[in-house]
N, C-alpha and C positions, 0 to 999 in steps of 0.2 A: 746309128741306130740306138734307141734307148734301152737299158738294161732292164730286162722283164724281172728279175729276181729282187726280192725285197730285202735290203740290209736292216738289221735290228738297231742300228745306230740311232736314227731318228734325232738327231741333234745333241746326242750324248756326248760327253768327253770322249776323245779317242783314247784306247789303251796305252798307257807309257810302255808296257811290257807285251807286245805281240806274242811273246813266246808262251804266255800263260795258256793253260788249257781251257777250252770252252767251258768246262763245268764250274771253274771258278769264276767266271764272268757271270753264269746262271745265279750261283750262290750270292755273288755280291748284288746283282740285280734284285734279287727276291729278299735281300737284308737279313739273310739267316743267322750270321753272327749276332747281329743287334736282337732278333727275335728269340735266340736261343738265351742270350743274357738275361732278356726281360723274363722269359719264361723260367729259367734257374732261380732268378731272384724272387719271384712270386712263389714258385714252388717251396723254396725254402722258408720264405716268410709264413706260408700257409702251415707248413709243417710244425715250425716253431709254436706258432699260435695253437694248433692242436695238442701239441705236447705240454705247453703251459697250461691250456684248459683242462685237460684230462688226466694227465699224469702227475703234475707237480702237486696240486691240492691236497691229494689224499692218498691214502694206501692202495696199492694196486694188487691184483692177484698174482700177476707174473713179475718176473725180474724186469727191472726197468730197461736192461739191455734189449729185451724183445721189443718194447716200445720205441727204443732208438732205430731199430731195424724198421719198424713199422713207420715210423716218421720219415726214414729215408725213402721208402717206398711210396709213401705219399708225395714227398718233394720230387722225386723223379717223375712220378705219373702226373701231377697236376703240371710241373714245369714243362714236361714234354708235349703234353695237350695244349698248352698255352702258345710253345712254340710252334706247333704246327698250326693252330689256328691263325696265329700272326703271319705265318708264311703263306698260308691259303690266301689270307686279306692282301698281302703284297703281291701275290699271283694275279689276282683278280684286278688290282689296281693297275699294274704294269700292263695286263692284258688290255684293259680298257684304253690306257695311254696309246698303246701301239694301235689299237683299231682306229682311235681318234686321228693318230698321225697319218695311217694310211688313208682314211677318208679325206683329209686334208690335202694328201699327194694326189689322190683321184681327182678332186675338185680343181687343184691346180693345173693338172693336165688336160682336163676338159676346156678350161678357159685359154689355154694357148693356142 
């Protein structure tokens, strides 16, 4: 009797460490580490550009340390937003791949 549950493998490499928690598999599939690195790099670059454009050229009203704090907030906000958007994109892509794989499985079952 065929197994009615759908496994999420769909041709992906089997996990060499089956003891890993399921959350680790999800984070890896959604490329969260990569997305966070891209977001962090982009956020820091954006904050540096803001700092160089608005603080370095001329006198400021407040102490420069306040602007460093503002640059940090800008870096974290932009970086986090980019990481979330990239992770959503990865989730949509993975969802479409799994949907296509399910459709292919259904078609191959019908032809048998």
